[in-house]
N, CA, C and O atoms as CSV, one atom per row, in Angstrom:
chain,resi,resn,atom,element,x,y,z
A,1,MET,N,N,0.701,-1.293,-0.342
A,1,MET,CA,C,0.148,0.180,-0.303
A,1,MET,C,C,0.737,1.450,-0.070
A,1,MET,O,O,1.170,1.966,0.960
A,2,THR,N,N,0.676,1.773,-1.024
A,2,THR,CA,C,1.846,3.208,-1.065
A,2,THR,C,C,0.848,4.368,-0.284
A,2,THR,O,O,-0.380,4.395,-0.357
A,3,ILE,N,N,1.570,5.156,0.352
A,3,ILE,CA,C,1.023,6.267,0.822
A,3,ILE,C,C,0.540,7.439,-0.381
A,3,ILE,O,O,1.434,7.684,-1.191
A,4,GLN,N,N,-0.370,7.961,-0.527
A,4,GLN,CA,C,-0.447,9.311,-1.314
A,4,GLN,C,C,-0.006,11.020,-1.005
A,4,GLN,O,O,0.460,11.898,-1.730
A,5,SER,N,N,-0.459,10.968,0.606
A,5,SER,CA,C,-0.351,12.074,1.556
A,5,SER,C,C,0.201,12.126,2.631
A,5,SER,O,O,0.104,10.992,3.099
A,6,GLN,N,N,0.879,12.938,3.511
A,6,GLN,CA,C,1.233,12.709,5.157
A,6,GLN,C,C,1.321,14.104,5.650
A,6,GLN,O,O,1.667,15.123,5.052
A,7,ARG,N,N,0.988,13.952,6.695
A,7,ARG,CA,C,1.174,14.985,7.630
A,7,ARG,C,C,2.601,15.590,7.641
A,7,ARG,O,O,3.646,15.003,7.923
A,8,LEU,N,N,2.489,16.448,7.398
A,8,LEU,CA,C,4.186,17.919,7.088
A,8,LEU,C,C,5.012,17.423,8.773
A,8,LEU,O,O,6.175,17.066,8.962
A,9,ASP,N,N,4.022,17.564,9.649
A,9,ASP,CA,C,4.974,17.053,10.934
A,9,ASP,C,C,5.867,15.849,11.079
A,9,ASP,O,O,7.084,15.809,11.260
A,10,LYS,N,N,4.863,14.739,10.942
A,10,LYS,CA,C,5.152,13.475,10.633
A,10,LYS,C,C,6.197,12.848,9.981
A,10,LYS,O,O,6.845,11.889,10.399
A,11,TRP,N,N,6.386,13.707,8.458
A,11,TRP,CA,C,7.213,13.424,7.408
A,11,TRP,C,C,8.585,13.865,7.766
A,11,TRP,O,O,9.540,13.151,7.459
A,12,LEU,N,N,8.813,15.396,8.619
A,12,LEU,CA,C,9.900,16.275,8.860
A,12,LEU,C,C,10.449,14.755,9.805
A,12,LEU,O,O,11.460,14.103,9.545
A,13,TRP,N,N,9.593,14.512,10.769
A,13,TRP,CA,C,9.914,13.439,12.307
A,13,TRP,C,C,10.528,12.398,11.555
A,13,TRP,O,O,11.701,12.190,11.862
A,14,GLY,N,N,10.008,11.627,10.574
A,14,GLY,CA,C,10.491,10.412,9.902
A,14,GLY,C,C,11.605,10.438,9.316
A,14,GLY,O,O,12.441,9.568,9.560
A,15,ALA,N,N,11.880,11.596,8.286
A,15,ALA,CA,C,12.988,12.038,7.767
A,15,ALA,C,C,14.164,12.324,8.654
A,15,ALA,O,O,15.330,12.271,8.260
A,16,ARG,N,N,13.775,12.643,9.930
A,16,ARG,CA,C,14.685,12.512,10.998
A,16,ARG,C,C,15.426,13.982,11.151
A,16,ARG,O,O,16.551,14.154,11.621
A,17,PHE,N,N,14.550,14.985,10.654
A,17,PHE,CA,C,15.198,16.523,10.518
A,17,PHE,C,C,14.617,16.931,11.937
A,17,PHE,O,O,14.836,18.131,12.105
A,18,PHE,N,N,13.921,16.340,13.076
A,18,PHE,CA,C,13.665,16.713,14.287
A,18,PHE,C,C,13.658,15.757,15.212
A,18,PHE,O,O,13.079,14.807,14.686
A,19,LYS,N,N,14.002,15.450,16.380
A,19,LYS,CA,C,14.320,14.531,17.329
A,19,LYS,C,C,13.091,13.674,17.440
A,19,LYS,O,O,13.052,12.472,17.176
A,20,THR,N,N,11.932,14.534,17.926
A,20,THR,CA,C,10.874,14.685,17.869
A,20,THR,C,C,9.610,15.133,17.055
A,20,THR,O,O,9.738,16.216,16.483
A,21,ARG,N,N,8.602,14.589,16.931
A,21,ARG,CA,C,7.420,15.024,16.541
A,21,ARG,C,C,6.662,16.106,17.187
A,21,ARG,O,O,5.858,16.805,16.571
A,22,SER,N,N,6.970,16.252,18.617
A,22,SER,CA,C,6.268,17.288,19.111
A,22,SER,C,C,7.513,18.647,18.791
A,22,SER,O,O,7.131,19.816,18.832
A,23,LEU,N,N,8.732,18.360,18.536
A,23,LEU,CA,C,9.258,19.674,18.082
A,23,LEU,C,C,9.351,19.697,16.645
A,23,LEU,O,O,10.018,20.594,16.129
A,24,ALA,N,N,8.770,18.827,15.919
A,24,ALA,CA,C,8.188,19.157,14.339
A,24,ALA,C,C,7.008,19.772,13.893
A,24,ALA,O,O,6.790,20.274,12.790
A,25,THR,N,N,6.056,19.653,15.150
A,25,THR,CA,C,4.852,19.951,15.485
A,25,THR,C,C,5.108,21.794,15.825
A,25,THR,O,O,4.494,22.656,15.197
A,26,LYS,N,N,5.980,22.059,16.770
A,26,LYS,CA,C,6.399,23.317,17.040
A,26,LYS,C,C,6.946,24.054,16.210
A,26,LYS,O,O,6.707,25.258,16.122
A,27,GLN,N,N,7.844,23.356,15.411
A,27,GLN,CA,C,8.514,24.283,14.047
A,27,GLN,C,C,7.324,25.113,13.572
A,27,GLN,O,O,7.199,26.335,13.646
A,28,CYS,N,N,6.165,23.885,12.885
A,28,CYS,CA,C,5.199,23.984,12.192
A,28,CYS,C,C,4.433,25.745,12.756
A,28,CYS,O,O,4.421,26.865,12.244
A,29,HIS,N,N,3.995,25.268,13.782
A,29,HIS,CA,C,2.819,26.350,14.446
A,29,HIS,C,C,3.949,27.666,14.685
A,29,HIS,O,O,3.421,28.763,14.505
A,30,ALA,N,N,5.417,27.711,15.063
A,30,ALA,CA,C,5.820,28.856,14.701
A,30,ALA,C,C,6.089,29.508,13.762
A,30,ALA,O,O,6.819,30.485,13.932
A,31,GLY,N,N,5.641,29.223,12.579
A,31,GLY,CA,C,5.622,29.928,11.507
A,31,GLY,C,C,6.561,30.213,10.252
A,31,GLY,O,O,6.402,31.008,9.326
A,32,GLY,N,N,7.640,29.269,10.527
A,32,GLY,CA,C,8.788,28.756,9.807
A,32,GLY,C,C,9.133,28.154,9.047
A,32,GLY,O,O,10.291,27.875,8.738
A,33,MET,N,N,7.716,27.694,8.395
A,33,MET,CA,C,7.564,26.152,7.158
A,33,MET,C,C,6.912,26.980,6.322
A,33,MET,O,O,6.003,27.728,6.684
A,34,ARG,N,N,7.316,26.891,5.244
A,34,ARG,CA,C,7.030,27.263,3.650
A,34,ARG,C,C,6.959,25.545,2.741
A,34,ARG,O,O,7.765,24.623,2.870
A,35,VAL,N,N,5.929,25.584,2.005
A,35,VAL,CA,C,5.806,24.540,1.091
A,35,VAL,C,C,5.682,25.066,-0.134
A,35,VAL,O,O,4.758,25.824,-0.429
A,36,ASP,N,N,6.508,24.741,-0.858
A,36,ASP,CA,C,6.383,25.523,-2.122
A,36,ASP,C,C,6.107,27.072,-2.322
A,36,ASP,O,O,5.440,27.547,-3.241
A,37,GLY,N,N,6.761,27.812,-1.260
A,37,GLY,CA,C,7.040,28.674,-1.339
A,37,GLY,C,C,5.628,29.434,-0.088
A,37,GLY,O,O,5.857,30.497,0.489
A,38,THR,N,N,4.819,28.973,0.039
A,38,THR,CA,C,3.727,29.280,0.712
A,38,THR,C,C,3.814,28.784,2.259
A,38,THR,O,O,4.058,27.635,2.629
A,39,LEU,N,N,3.550,29.951,3.098
A,39,LEU,CA,C,3.747,29.579,4.503
A,39,LEU,C,C,2.731,28.823,4.944
A,39,LEU,O,O,1.611,28.983,4.459
A,40,THR,N,N,2.932,28.014,5.793
A,40,THR,CA,C,2.120,27.288,6.561
A,40,THR,C,C,2.349,27.117,7.588
A,40,THR,O,O,3.379,26.519,7.899
A,41,LEU,N,N,1.198,27.720,8.795
A,41,LEU,CA,C,1.252,27.815,10.405
A,41,LEU,C,C,0.608,25.545,10.819
A,41,LEU,O,O,0.624,24.921,11.880
A,42,LYS,N,N,0.375,25.306,10.051
A,42,LYS,CA,C,-0.284,23.938,10.182
A,42,LYS,C,C,0.420,22.789,10.145
A,42,LYS,O,O,0.640,22.264,9.054
A,43,ALA,N,N,0.909,22.184,11.398
A,43,ALA,CA,C,1.526,20.826,11.463
A,43,ALA,C,C,0.908,19.546,10.463
A,43,ALA,O,O,1.609,18.750,9.838
A,44,HIS,N,N,-0.512,19.578,10.491
A,44,HIS,CA,C,-1.524,18.534,9.719
A,44,HIS,C,C,-1.219,19.082,8.283
A,44,HIS,O,O,-1.841,18.495,7.397
A,45,HIS,N,N,-0.611,19.815,7.986
A,45,HIS,CA,C,-0.733,19.986,6.129
A,45,HIS,C,C,-0.391,18.758,5.526
A,45,HIS,O,O,0.430,18.054,6.114
A,46,LEU,N,N,-0.923,18.336,4.347
A,46,LEU,CA,C,-0.480,17.128,4.013
A,46,LEU,C,C,0.379,17.473,2.754
A,46,LEU,O,O,0.309,18.439,1.994
A,47,LEU,N,N,1.048,16.604,2.762
A,47,LEU,CA,C,2.791,16.657,1.963
A,47,LEU,C,C,2.530,15.352,0.943
A,47,LEU,O,O,2.145,14.193,1.094
A,48,ARG,N,N,2.991,16.258,-0.268
A,48,ARG,CA,C,3.099,15.016,-1.107
A,48,ARG,C,C,4.397,14.922,-1.829
A,48,ARG,O,O,5.391,15.636,-1.699
A,49,GLY,N,N,4.225,14.039,-2.511
A,49,GLY,CA,C,5.912,13.758,-3.129
A,49,GLY,C,C,6.452,14.943,-4.191
A,49,GLY,O,O,5.550,15.232,-4.977
A,50,GLY,N,N,7.426,15.542,-4.373
A,50,GLY,CA,C,7.874,16.747,-5.391
A,50,GLY,C,C,8.037,18.057,-4.701
A,50,GLY,O,O,8.803,18.952,-5.059
A,51,GLU,N,N,6.956,18.083,-3.314
A,51,GLU,CA,C,7.085,19.567,-2.810
A,51,GLU,C,C,8.328,19.924,-2.479
A,51,GLU,O,O,9.244,19.111,-2.359
A,52,VAL,N,N,8.441,21.156,-2.312
A,52,VAL,CA,C,9.984,21.522,-1.810
A,52,VAL,C,C,9.281,22.079,-0.478
A,52,VAL,O,O,8.083,22.347,-0.386
A,53,LEU,N,N,10.270,22.208,0.572
A,53,LEU,CA,C,9.900,22.499,1.512
A,53,LEU,C,C,10.948,23.895,2.234
A,53,LEU,O,O,12.092,23.450,2.318
A,54,THR,N,N,10.913,24.914,2.591
A,54,THR,CA,C,11.893,25.703,2.919
A,54,THR,C,C,11.752,26.191,4.996
A,54,THR,O,O,10.708,26.672,5.436
A,55,PHE,N,N,12.806,25.962,5.777
A,55,PHE,CA,C,12.623,25.924,7.098
A,55,PHE,C,C,14.159,26.129,7.481
A,55,PHE,O,O,15.262,26.078,6.937
A,56,ARG,N,N,13.543,26.413,8.850
A,56,ARG,CA,C,15.090,26.953,9.484
A,56,ARG,C,C,15.326,25.764,10.291
A,56,ARG,O,O,14.393,25.221,10.883
A,57,GLN,N,N,16.534,25.326,10.346
A,57,GLN,CA,C,16.848,23.920,11.218
A,57,GLN,C,C,18.169,24.483,12.097
A,57,GLN,O,O,19.181,24.422,11.399
A,58,GLY,N,N,18.460,25.081,13.613
A,58,GLY,CA,C,19.291,25.883,13.882
A,58,GLY,C,C,19.736,26.685,13.629
A,58,GLY,O,O,18.815,27.489,13.484
A,59,ASP,N,N,20.784,27.254,13.393
A,59,ASP,CA,C,21.062,28.632,12.070
A,59,ASP,C,C,21.606,28.377,10.695
A,59,ASP,O,O,22.423,28.894,9.933
A,60,HIS,N,N,20.724,27.270,10.719
A,60,HIS,CA,C,20.936,27.144,9.020
A,60,HIS,C,C,19.435,26.898,8.210
A,60,HIS,O,O,18.510,26.245,8.692
A,61,ILE,N,N,19.413,27.595,6.828
A,61,ILE,CA,C,17.966,27.623,6.303
A,61,ILE,C,C,18.234,26.219,5.122
A,61,ILE,O,O,19.037,26.186,4.189
A,62,ARG,N,N,17.385,25.292,5.505
A,62,ARG,CA,C,17.025,24.223,4.690
A,62,ARG,C,C,16.218,24.136,3.715
A,62,ARG,O,O,15.009,24.367,3.706
A,63,VAL,N,N,16.875,23.807,2.905
A,63,VAL,CA,C,15.541,23.930,1.338
A,63,VAL,C,C,15.740,22.469,0.815
A,63,VAL,O,O,16.873,22.105,0.501
A,64,ILE,N,N,14.458,21.455,0.694
A,64,ILE,CA,C,14.306,20.020,0.724
A,64,ILE,C,C,13.136,19.889,-0.260
A,64,ILE,O,O,12.045,20.456,-0.215
A,65,ARG,N,N,13.599,19.033,-1.137
A,65,ARG,CA,C,12.604,18.390,-1.834
A,65,ARG,C,C,11.982,16.705,-1.428
A,65,ARG,O,O,12.699,15.718,-1.262
A,66,VAL,N,N,10.423,16.748,-1.332
A,66,VAL,CA,C,10.012,15.263,-0.819
A,66,VAL,C,C,10.339,14.386,-2.419
A,66,VAL,O,O,9.985,14.667,-3.564
A,67,LEU,N,N,11.051,13.398,-1.945
A,67,LEU,CA,C,10.875,12.404,-2.852
A,67,LEU,C,C,10.220,11.545,-2.745
A,67,LEU,O,O,9.718,11.063,-3.760
A,68,ALA,N,N,9.950,10.997,-1.471
A,68,ALA,CA,C,8.551,10.230,-1.039
A,68,ALA,C,C,7.927,9.893,0.692
A,68,ALA,O,O,8.464,10.402,1.676
A,69,LEU,N,N,7.503,9.563,0.721
A,69,LEU,CA,C,6.935,9.559,1.842
A,69,LEU,C,C,6.864,8.370,2.893
A,69,LEU,O,O,6.480,7.213,2.719
A,70,ALA,N,N,7.402,9.067,4.169
A,70,ALA,CA,C,7.784,8.033,5.137
A,70,ALA,C,C,6.892,7.234,5.882
A,70,ALA,O,O,6.235,7.709,6.808
A,71,GLU,N,N,6.793,5.520,5.387
A,71,GLU,CA,C,6.129,4.866,5.664
A,71,GLU,C,C,6.553,4.568,7.220
A,71,GLU,O,O,5.603,4.017,7.776
A,72,ARG,N,N,7.588,4.736,8.045
A,72,ARG,CA,C,8.092,4.522,9.502
A,72,ARG,C,C,9.245,5.291,9.730
A,72,ARG,O,O,10.050,5.416,8.807
A,73,ARG,N,N,9.442,5.800,10.766
A,73,ARG,CA,C,10.658,5.976,11.440
A,73,ARG,C,C,11.841,4.943,11.225
A,73,ARG,O,O,11.902,4.075,12.096
A,74,GLY,N,N,12.587,4.895,10.434
A,74,GLY,CA,C,13.604,4.343,9.899
A,74,GLY,C,C,15.084,4.544,10.354
A,74,GLY,O,O,15.040,5.224,11.380
A,75,PRO,N,N,16.451,4.228,10.013
A,75,PRO,CA,C,17.499,4.048,10.402
A,75,PRO,C,C,17.720,5.637,9.402
A,75,PRO,O,O,16.858,5.868,8.554
A,76,ALA,N,N,19.010,6.744,9.596
A,76,ALA,CA,C,19.314,7.614,9.269
A,76,ALA,C,C,19.365,7.611,7.695
A,76,ALA,O,O,18.944,8.544,7.012
A,77,SER,N,N,20.062,6.183,7.073
A,77,SER,CA,C,20.113,5.546,5.698
A,77,SER,C,C,18.995,5.674,5.038
A,77,SER,O,O,19.076,6.298,3.980
A,78,GLU,N,N,17.759,5.181,5.415
A,78,GLU,CA,C,16.332,5.110,5.004
A,78,GLU,C,C,15.977,6.557,5.223
A,78,GLU,O,O,15.531,6.861,4.117
A,79,ALA,N,N,15.906,7.560,5.923
A,79,ALA,CA,C,15.720,8.810,6.078
A,79,ALA,C,C,16.461,9.467,4.627
A,79,ALA,O,O,15.725,10.181,3.947
A,80,GLN,N,N,17.402,9.322,4.305
A,80,GLN,CA,C,17.814,10.191,3.403
A,80,GLN,C,C,17.692,9.866,2.017
A,80,GLN,O,O,18.404,10.196,1.068
A,81,MET,N,N,16.476,9.031,2.079
A,81,MET,CA,C,16.271,8.721,0.535
A,81,MET,C,C,15.019,9.251,0.407
A,81,MET,O,O,14.563,9.329,-0.733
A,82,LEU,N,N,14.258,9.694,1.482
A,82,LEU,CA,C,13.229,10.387,1.602
A,82,LEU,C,C,13.282,11.693,0.553
A,82,LEU,O,O,12.521,11.799,-0.410
A,83,TYR,N,N,14.283,12.637,0.899
A,83,TYR,CA,C,14.285,13.885,0.215
A,83,TYR,C,C,15.615,14.129,-0.381
A,83,TYR,O,O,16.540,13.348,-0.158
A,84,GLU,N,N,15.794,15.453,-1.327
A,84,GLU,CA,C,17.156,15.735,-1.927
A,84,GLU,C,C,17.368,17.159,-1.305
A,84,GLU,O,O,16.404,17.923,-1.339
A,85,ASP,N,N,18.350,17.515,-0.833
A,85,ASP,CA,C,18.895,18.642,-0.226
A,85,ASP,C,C,18.970,19.618,-1.236
A,85,ASP,O,O,19.714,19.354,-2.180
A,86,LEU,N,N,18.246,20.892,-1.250
A,86,LEU,CA,C,18.551,21.520,-2.370
A,86,LEU,C,C,18.981,22.854,-1.721
A,86,LEU,O,O,18.845,23.951,-2.264
A,87,SER,N,N,19.639,22.589,-0.215
A,87,SER,CA,C,20.280,24.054,0.087
A,87,SER,C,C,21.539,24.502,-0.526
A,87,SER,O,O,22.428,23.752,-0.929
A,88,PRO,N,N,21.541,25.832,-0.563
A,88,PRO,CA,C,22.873,26.385,-0.763
A,88,PRO,C,C,24.324,25.818,-0.221
A,88,PRO,O,O,24.153,24.786,0.429
A,89,PRO,N,N,25.329,26.106,-0.288
A,89,PRO,CA,C,26.355,25.673,0.458
A,89,PRO,C,C,26.152,26.492,2.121
A,89,PRO,O,O,25.693,27.611,2.349
A,90,GLU,N,N,26.547,25.721,2.852
A,90,GLU,CA,C,26.631,26.022,4.227
A,90,GLU,C,C,26.838,27.627,4.272
A,90,GLU,O,O,25.842,28.319,4.483
A,91,THR,N,N,28.091,28.238,4.083
A,91,THR,CA,C,28.158,29.544,4.560
A,91,THR,C,C,27.495,30.283,4.223
A,91,THR,O,O,27.444,31.266,4.963
A,92,GLN,N,N,26.402,30.329,2.699
A,92,GLN,CA,C,25.779,31.352,2.322
A,92,GLN,C,C,24.578,31.451,3.223
A,92,GLN,O,O,23.993,32.515,3.425
A,93,THR,N,N,24.113,29.890,3.948
A,93,THR,CA,C,22.884,30.266,4.778
A,93,THR,C,C,22.963,30.101,5.995
A,93,THR,O,O,22.253,29.220,6.481
A,94,ARG,N,N,23.598,30.667,6.630
A,94,ARG,CA,C,24.265,30.633,8.184
A,94,ARG,C,C,23.538,32.105,8.763
A,94,ARG,O,O,23.989,33.155,8.305
A,95,LEU,N,N,22.661,32.151,9.547
A,95,LEU,CA,C,22.291,33.428,10.034
A,95,LEU,C,C,23.456,34.188,10.483
A,95,LEU,O,O,24.468,33.702,10.989
A,96,PRO,N,N,23.176,35.699,10.204
A,96,PRO,CA,C,24.075,36.840,11.051
A,96,PRO,C,C,24.439,36.688,11.922
A,96,PRO,O,O,23.512,36.477,12.703
A,97,ALA,N,N,25.867,36.629,12.640
A,97,ALA,CA,C,26.103,36.664,14.032
A,97,ALA,C,C,25.549,37.675,14.996
A,97,ALA,O,O,25.817,37.758,16.195
A,98,ASP,N,N,24.702,38.464,14.262
A,98,ASP,CA,C,24.195,39.644,15.324
A,98,ASP,C,C,23.027,39.048,15.725
A,98,ASP,O,O,22.658,39.516,16.802
A,99,ARG,N,N,22.238,38.133,15.254
A,99,ARG,CA,C,21.371,37.411,15.543
A,99,ARG,C,C,21.440,36.627,16.790
A,99,ARG,O,O,20.546,36.484,17.623
A,100,ALA,N,N,22.997,35.994,16.798
A,100,ALA,CA,C,23.086,34.704,17.844
A,100,ALA,C,C,23.692,35.625,18.983
A,100,ALA,O,O,23.341,35.204,20.085
A,101,LEU,N,N,24.405,36.626,19.048
A,101,LEU,CA,C,24.335,37.452,19.970
A,101,LEU,C,C,23.118,37.696,20.730
A,101,LEU,O,O,22.844,37.443,21.903
A,102,ALA,N,N,22.262,38.399,19.535
A,102,ALA,CA,C,21.214,38.801,20.160
A,102,ALA,C,C,20.414,38.003,21.267
A,102,ALA,O,O,19.680,38.568,22.079
A,103,SER,N,N,20.648,36.473,21.219
A,103,SER,CA,C,19.818,35.329,21.493
A,103,SER,C,C,20.775,35.159,22.729
A,103,SER,O,O,20.412,34.434,23.656
A,104,GLY,N,N,21.893,35.758,22.766
A,104,GLY,CA,C,22.465,35.850,24.395
A,104,GLY,C,C,23.760,34.685,24.002
A,104,GLY,O,O,24.837,34.616,24.593
A,105,ALA,N,N,23.446,34.077,23.188
A,105,ALA,CA,C,24.289,33.213,22.841
A,105,ALA,C,C,26.409,33.281,22.946
A,105,ALA,O,O,27.020,34.285,22.581
A,106,ARG,N,N,26.917,32.381,23.341
A,106,ARG,CA,C,27.988,32.661,23.832
A,106,ARG,C,C,29.085,31.633,23.707
A,106,ARG,O,O,28.791,30.451,23.527
A,107,ASP,N,N,30.402,32.055,23.801
A,107,ASP,CA,C,31.536,30.824,23.859
A,107,ASP,C,C,31.263,29.649,24.812
A,107,ASP,O,O,31.024,30.081,25.940
A,108,ARG,N,N,31.215,28.249,24.733
A,108,ARG,CA,C,31.619,27.781,25.987
A,108,ARG,C,C,33.013,28.018,26.818
A,108,ARG,O,O,34.109,27.819,26.294
A,109,GLY,N,N,32.893,28.359,27.847
A,109,GLY,CA,C,33.719,28.233,28.614
A,109,GLY,C,C,34.605,29.864,28.710
A,109,GLY,O,O,35.732,30.154,29.111
A,110,SER,N,N,33.556,30.627,28.174
A,110,SER,CA,C,33.965,32.336,28.285
A,110,SER,C,C,33.477,32.871,29.484
A,110,SER,O,O,33.545,34.092,29.628
A,111,GLY,N,N,33.069,32.278,30.239
A,111,GLY,CA,C,31.985,32.898,31.669
A,111,GLY,C,C,31.090,33.784,31.876
A,111,GLY,O,O,30.793,34.400,30.853
A,112,ARG,N,N,30.534,34.094,32.816
A,112,ARG,CA,C,29.455,35.188,32.653
A,112,ARG,C,C,29.598,36.227,32.307
A,112,ARG,O,O,30.472,36.988,32.723
A,113,PRO,N,N,28.715,36.492,31.415
A,113,PRO,CA,C,28.771,38.183,30.529
A,113,PRO,C,C,28.819,38.892,31.280
A,113,PRO,O,O,28.350,38.619,32.385
A,114,THR,N,N,29.474,40.274,30.999
A,114,THR,CA,C,30.062,41.188,31.816
A,114,THR,C,C,28.913,42.385,32.037
A,114,THR,O,O,27.995,42.351,31.217
A,115,LYS,N,N,28.862,43.348,32.961
A,115,LYS,CA,C,27.742,44.567,32.792
A,115,LYS,C,C,28.159,45.043,31.173
A,115,LYS,O,O,27.235,45.691,30.682
A,116,LYS,N,N,29.140,44.901,30.390
A,116,LYS,CA,C,29.221,45.724,29.103
A,116,LYS,C,C,28.477,44.938,28.302
A,116,LYS,O,O,27.568,45.495,27.687
A,117,ASP,N,N,28.686,43.439,28.115
A,117,ASP,CA,C,28.316,42.530,27.230
A,117,ASP,C,C,26.513,42.398,27.514
A,117,ASP,O,O,25.824,41.961,26.592
A,118,ARG,N,N,26.020,42.705,28.507
A,118,ARG,CA,C,24.805,42.666,29.291
A,118,ARG,C,C,24.481,43.492,28.742
A,118,ARG,O,O,23.605,43.112,27.964
A,119,ARG,N,N,24.660,44.477,28.655
A,119,ARG,CA,C,24.193,46.355,27.642
A,119,ARG,C,C,24.226,46.138,26.258
A,119,ARG,O,O,23.516,46.665,25.401
A,120,GLN,N,N,25.446,45.011,26.073
A,120,GLN,CA,C,25.563,45.070,24.058
A,120,GLN,C,C,24.598,44.316,23.796
A,120,GLN,O,O,24.064,44.715,22.761
A,121,ILE,N,N,23.950,43.159,24.330
A,121,ILE,CA,C,23.118,42.196,24.307
A,121,ILE,C,C,21.630,42.753,24.288
A,121,ILE,O,O,21.052,42.644,23.206
A,122,SER,N,N,20.874,43.383,25.424
A,122,SER,CA,C,20.336,43.967,25.549
A,122,SER,C,C,20.110,45.275,24.215
A,122,SER,O,O,19.245,45.038,23.372
A,123,LYS,N,N,20.748,46.325,24.127
A,123,LYS,CA,C,20.810,46.755,23.086
A,123,LYS,C,C,20.162,45.955,21.721
A,123,LYS,O,O,19.130,46.242,21.114
A,124,LEU,N,N,21.063,44.928,21.472
A,124,LEU,CA,C,20.837,44.007,20.055
A,124,LEU,C,C,19.608,43.315,20.030
A,124,LEU,O,O,19.162,42.927,18.951
A,125,LYS,N,N,18.807,43.046,21.436
A,125,LYS,CA,C,17.714,42.430,21.784
A,125,LYS,C,C,16.300,43.748,20.838
A,125,LYS,O,O,15.321,43.536,20.121
A,126,GLU,N,N,16.933,44.967,21.362
A,126,GLU,CA,C,15.702,45.946,21.105
A,126,GLU,C,C,16.125,46.446,19.419
A,126,GLU,O,O,15.446,47.288,18.830
A,127,ASP,N,N,16.855,46.046,19.039
A,127,ASP,CA,C,17.062,46.441,17.261
A,127,ASP,C,C,16.171,45.457,16.699
A,127,ASP,O,O,15.227,45.826,15.999
A,128,LEU,N,N,16.349,44.437,16.901
A,128,LEU,CA,C,15.606,43.392,16.462
A,128,LEU,C,C,14.139,43.329,16.824
A,128,LEU,O,O,13.447,42.388,16.436
């Protein structure tokens, strides 16, 4: 029996883009998911083969063409056969460093932020 369509969140989970289905659902509801260029806020959007997904994963923008629908969540080697990665090279899709700074992200082991660092972070958050 071949599946004709599948829920977007279930496919993202089955293709191993997200560790849990609830994380995939949250990504869909957050408004960061486009299907064939159209913004979708619904995790229950029915996905079909050949559609192109655009979404943010960490600090990368992913562009994925759906080749097949997931019958189950299998091993990574199986999951990679479900899609074709159309993303440009990693250096072009990384989000700006200012955005990471505004979120309060810091290098491990750099200690707590100083008062000056906190002021800079607050100023960046206001600008976004």
